[in-house]
C-alpha positions in Angstrom: -7.0 17.2 -13.5 -4.8 17.2 -10.4 -2.2 14.5 -9.7 -4.1 13.6 -6.5 -5.9 10.6 -8.0 -2.8 9.3 -9.9 -1.8 5.8 -8.9 1.9 5.3 -8.3 3.6 1.9 -8.3 6.5 0.7 -6.2 7.9 -2.6 -7.4 10.2 -5.4 -6.2 10.8 -8.8 -7.6 8.1 -10.2 -5.3 5.5 -7.5 -4.9 4.1 -4.4 -6.5 2.5 -1.9 -4.1 0.4 0.9 -5.6 -0.7 4.1 -3.9 -3.5 6.5 -4.9 -3.1 9.7 -2.9 -6.6 11.0 -3.6 -8.1 8.0 -1.8 -5.8 8.2 1.3 -7.5 9.1 4.6 -4.3 9.2 6.6 -5.3 6.5 9.1 -1.6 5.6 9.2 -2.2 1.9 9.4 0.7 1.4 6.9 3.2 3.7 8.8 2.4 2.1 12.2 2.2 -1.4 10.8 5.5 -1.5 8.9 7.5 1.8 9.4 10.6 0.4 7.6 8.6 0.1 4.4 6.1 3.1 4.8 8.1 6.1 5.9 6.7 9.5 4.9 10.1 11.2 5.7 11.8 9.2 3.0 11.6 9.3 -0.8 10.2 7.2 -2.2 8.0 6.9 0.9 7.1 3.3 0.1 10.1 0.9 -0.1 8.6 -2.6 -0.4 12.0 -4.2 -0.6 12.6 -3.4 3.2 10.4 -6.3 4.3 9.2 -9.7 3.0 6.4 -9.4 0.5 3.9 -11.3 2.6 4.4 -8.8 5.5 4.0 -5.9 3.2 0.8 -7.4 1.7 -0.6 -8.0 5.2 -0.1 -4.3 6.1 -1.5 -3.1 2.8 -4.7 -5.1 3.4 -5.2 -3.1 6.6 -5.5 0.2 4.6 -9.1 1.3 5.3 -9.5 3.6 2.3 -8.1 1.2 -0.3 -5.5 3.8 -1.3 -2.9 1.1 -1.0 -3.2 -2.0 -3.1 -0.7 -4.8 -3.9 0.0 -7.6 -6.4 2.3 -10.5 -5.6 4.4 -11.6 -8.5 3.4 -15.2 -8.1 -0.3 -14.2 -7.8 -2.5 -13.1 -4.9 -3.7 -9.9 -6.4 -5.7 -7.7 -4.1 -8.5 -5.5 -5.6 -10.5 -2.8 -3.8 -13.3 -5.3 -3.2 -10.8 -7.4 -1.2 -10.0 -4.5 1.1 -11.2 -4.5 4.6 -14.8 -3.3 5.0 -15.3 0.2 6.3 -15.4 0.5 10.0 -18.7 1.6 11.7 
């Protein structure tokens, strides 16, 4: 099995962002929405400590494929069913 479907987690004290590369459709909502957090030229490419947790969560919710998910430390978990519906 390839590592494409592996889910990676990026944690701070306030939020955990997960990314599943195999689901990503490269819409770049994350990169355009919060480039200081989502920067494909850096490693790790997701640095959730670079912005407030609520801003990171707002951008993650815009991910059309559901490849990005988040969980706030004080609650507010997002699941794939909470993701934005597919665009027509």
